[in-house]
N, C-alpha and C positions, 0 to 999 in steps of 0.2 A: 688467775681466773681467765679462761679462754675467751677470745673475742667473740662477740655474737655472730652467728652464721648469717651470711647475706640472705636477704629474702629470696625465696625461690620464685622463678618465673611462672606465670600461670600456664596451664596446659594449652597447647596450640589448638586442640580440638580438630574435628574432622574438616572444618573449612580450610585450615592450613594444610593438612595432610593430603587433601584431594584438590588442591588449588588448580592443578593441571587439567582437571576435568572441566573447568570453566571454559577452556579454550575449544572444547569439542563442539561441533555443530549438532551432533545428535543429543537426545535427551537421556540423562543418566540419573538413576535413583539408586541409592545404597540403603540396604535394610539389614537388620540384625537377625538373630536366630528366631526371634519371636515375630518376625515379619512386620517389624515396626520401622518407620522411615528414620534414617539417620542423616541423610544428605541428599540434596537435589541440586544439580547444576543449573545455570541460567536457562539452558536449552529445555530442561524439564519444566522449569517454572513457566516458561512461555507456552510450551506445548499443552500443559494441563491447566493453565491459568490459575496456578496456586503457588503461594510463596513457601520457601523453606521455613521461614519463621513460623508460619501457621501450621505446616504439616509435620515439622520435626517431632518425633515421638509418637505420631499417630499411626494406627494400623495402615498397612498398604491398601487395604480395602477402602479406606476413606478417600484415597486418591484415585484408585482404579475401579472401584466397585468389585463385582464378583464375576469376572470373565470366565466362561466355562473352561475347566481344566487347569487354570493357572495356579491356583492354590496347591493342588496336588503335585504339579510339576515343580513348584518351589520347594515343597517339602522333600521331594525326591532329590532335588539338587543339593539340599542341605545334608541329607542322609548319605548320599553316595559321593558328594564332592565332585559332581560332574557338571559340565556346562549343558545348557539347554537352549533351544531356539524354537520360538513359536511364530508361525506365519499367520498373517491376517488376524491379529488380535483386535477385537472390537471393544473399544473403551468409550463409554458415554461420559462426555464432559458436562458437568453440571452447569445449569444456566446462571448467568450473572446479570446485574442490572443493565449491562451494556450489550450482552449477547445471549441468544437463546441457546438451549442445550443442543449439542451436536455429537455425532458418533465419529470417533477417530479410528481409522483402520491402520494398525501398526504392526511392524515386525518387532519382536522382543527377543533379545539375547540375554541369557542369565549366565553369569560367570561367578564361580566361588572366589571369595577373597577372605583375608583374615587381617584386619587392620582396624584399630580404634573400636573394637568390639562389634564391627560390622562383618557380615558373612556373605552377602550376595550383592553383586553389581548387576543391575538391570539396565540395559541399553535399548532405547526405543527409537525406531526410525519410521516416520510416516511412509506408508507403502507408495503413496503417490508423489513422494519427494523427488525421485529421479524423473518421473514423468513430468512433474511440474517444471523442473529446471529445463528439461528438453523442450517442453512446450513454450516456456518463456523465451528461450533462445530462438526458437523458430518464429515466434511472434515478433520479436525484436528485429530479426532479419527481414521478415516480410514487411513490417512497418517502415523500416529504413528504405527498402526497395520502393515501396509505394511513395514515400516522401520524395525520393530522388526523381521518380517518374513525374510526379506532380510539379515539382520545382522546375524541371526541365521544360515541361509543358507551359508553365507560367511564364518562363522567360520567352518562349517562342510566341506566346499569345500577346505579351505586352507590346512588342515592337509594332505589329500591324494595327493594334488598337489606337495608337497615337495618330496613325495615318487616317484611319476611318473617322476619328473624331474631328480631325482638322478638315478633312474633305467635307464632312457634313456641315461644319460651320461656314466654310466657303460657299457651299451650295445654298445655304440659307440666305446669304447676302445677294444671291442672284435671283431669288424667287420673290415674286410680287404677291402671290396668293398666300394669305395667312394660313389657310388649311394645309398647304404643302409645307409651309415652314414648321407647322406642328410636327410633321413627320421627321424633319431633321432634328427637332428638339428631342424627339424620342430616341433617335440614333445617338445623339450626344449624351443623353441621360443614361442610356444602357451601356455606352462605352465607358462612362465614368464608373458605373456600378461594377463592370467587369474589371476595370483598372483597380478599384478598391479591393476586389476579391483577389486579384493577382498579388497585390501588395501584402495582403494578409498571409497568403501562401508562402511568400518569400521572407516575411519579417521574422520568422522563427529561427533564422540562421544567423542573426547578428551575434556578435561576441557578447558573452555575459559579463556583467560587472559585479563581481562578488564583494560583499561587505558584511560585517556582523549585523545580525538582526534578530529580533524577537518574533517568533512565528505568530504569537498572539496579537501583535500589532498588525501583522498582515491580515489575520482573520477578522479583526475588528474593522479594519478598513473595508474588507470585502462585505462584511455584514451591513455596514452603513450603506454601501452602494446597492445591495440587494433590497434592503428595506425601502430605499427610495424608489426603486423600480417596481417592487412587489410588496406594497404596504400590508397586504392581508396575510402574507406568509409569516408564520411564527418560527423564529430561529432560536433554538435552545443552545446553550454553551456548556460544555463539559471539558474544562481545560485542566491540564496538569501544570500548575504554575511553577513547578520545580524544574521544568525542562531547561537545559542549557541553551545558549544562543547558537544559531546557525550561521555559517558563512555562506551567503547565497546572494543571488541577484534579486533584489526586492521587487523590481517591476515584473520580472518573469514569474516569480512566485505568486504575486498578486493576480497576474493574468491567468495563471494556471488554476488557482483556487477559484477565482471569479468565474471562469468558464464552467467549472464543475458545479458550483453552487447555483449559477444561473440555469444550467441544464436541469438541475433538480427542481428549481422554482418553476421552470416552464413545464416540466412533467407534471407538477402539481396544479398546473393551470392557474397559478397565482394564489392558491389557497391550500394550506396544509402545514406540516411541521417538518423543519429541517434541523438536524442536530449537527453541530460542529464539535468534534471530540479530539483531544490530543492525549497521547500517552508516549512513554518511552518503550522501545522494543530492544531486546538484547539478542546478540548473536544472530544477526540477520544476514541471509545470503541474497544478494541482488546481482543478477547477471554473472553468476559464478564467482563473485567476490564476496568475501566474508567481512562483515562489519561488526565490531563489538557493540556499538550503540547506534540506534536509528530513531528518528522521529516518526511516530505513527499518527497520521492525521486522517480522520474519517469524516466524510460528509454523508449523512444518513437521512433519507427522506421516506415518507410513508405513502408515496405515490404508487402508480399502477405497475411499476417495474419496467425493465427494458425488454422490448419484444425479442422473443427467442431467435427469430431469423437474423437479427443484426447483433446479437450479444457478443459473438466472437470477432466481429469486425467494427465494433463501435468506435475504435480509435483510428480507423482508417480515414484518410481525407475524403471529404464529400459524402460520407456515410451518415445518414440521419434518419431518425424515426419520427420526425416532427415535420408537418407540412410547413413549407416556407423556411426551413432551416438550411444553413449553408453546409453543415457537416464539417466545419473547421474547428469549432470550439474545443472538443475533446481531443482532436488530433494535435492542436497546438499545446494543450495542457500536457499531453503525453510527451511531446517534444521537449518542452521546458523542464519537466521533471527528469527526463532522461539526461538532459544536459547537466543536471546536478547529481548524476550517478544514482538516481532514484528510480522508482517504478510505481505504477498505479495498478491496483487490483480491483475487481468488481465482484460483488455478491448481490444478485438481484432476484427478487421474486415479488409477486403481487403484494403490496403492502409494506415492503421494505427493500430499498436499494441502498447499498453501502459502497461508496468509492473510498478506497484506502490508499493514501499516498505514503510511501516509505521513503524517507530521505536520510542518508547516512549522516551521522554527527561525527565529523572529523575536524582536525585542525584546519584543513583546507577543503572546502566542498566544491 
C-alpha cells in the first residue's frame, strides 16, 4: 500500500505573487477580464481610502465610479492587449465619517498582464504629486532659511538686552522720583519680555532625547492642559489603539502638539469642538524619503479657518493671524516635527481646519 501523499500547500494567491507591488509609491490595482478587482497595493488603499479586503471581487466601478471614457478604454486594452494612458482622470472619493468627499485628479496607466487570472494592471499617480514634492522641498528650504535668520537675529538681540536691563536697574537706584522709577520698571519688564521671546526662538535647537513612547499618552497630556486653559472647548478623541510605539522626544512632541491644539482653541475663542485623531499611514513620502509606515495625527477644529493671506506662511516665525500672538507656536511645532523626520500639512476652510502631523515609524526616529 503506497504511503499517503503529503498534504499540498495552499495556493499563494495574488498577495504573494504581487508582493513586490507593495514597495511601489504609486497606487496599483489589478483587475480581471470582467473588470473586477483582484488586488490593490497599500498605495492604492491609501489613495482611495478603501481596503483590499473590502474591495476584492468588487467591480472596478465600485472603487472609481464611472469616469468618462475609462470603461471603453479598459475594454479596448483587453481586446487589443495594448497599454493605455489617461491624463487627468477625475475620481470622486466617497465620503467617510472622518473626511468629506473629494475629487482626485490622477494619471492612469493600464498595462496588460496574465497572472493569477488577472488581466490588467492599473497604475494611478496623483497629478499634483510631483508639484507637491517640489513645493514641500521649497517650503522646507524657505523655512530653514527663515529660522536661521531669526536665530542669528536672536543671538544679536540677546547681548544688548542684558546691558539695557542692567542700566535701567542702576538708573532706578539713582532716581528719587517714584514716577521716573516707574519708567525704568517698564524698561526692565520689556527687556525681560524680549529676553523670554529670544529664549523661545533659540530653544528649538537643543538636542532631542529620543525614547519609546505611546503617542496617546502625549495626546492625553495635551488634552488635560488644554481643558484646564479652555474649559468650554469640547475635545473629541478618535484613537487607533493598535498603533505601535514611537521612538521620539516626549517633551518636543508634547510642545508641538500643544502648540497646534492651543492654536485651534484660540481660533475657536475658547468655545467649539476639537478632534484628536490617530491612524496608521502606509508608504508615505516625506522630504523625498519613503517610509513604509507612519503615524498620522490630525487636529481638527470647527473654527473660522486660517486667513487666506497667511495660509502659505503660517509656519514662518513671527507670522500670526491673532492679535497679541507671538507667531512662534506653529513655527516651533514645525521645527520639532521636522527634527523627527516628519512633516505637518494643513487643510483649512471656514468651519473645518485640519492640521495633519506625519511621523515615520522606524526603529529609530
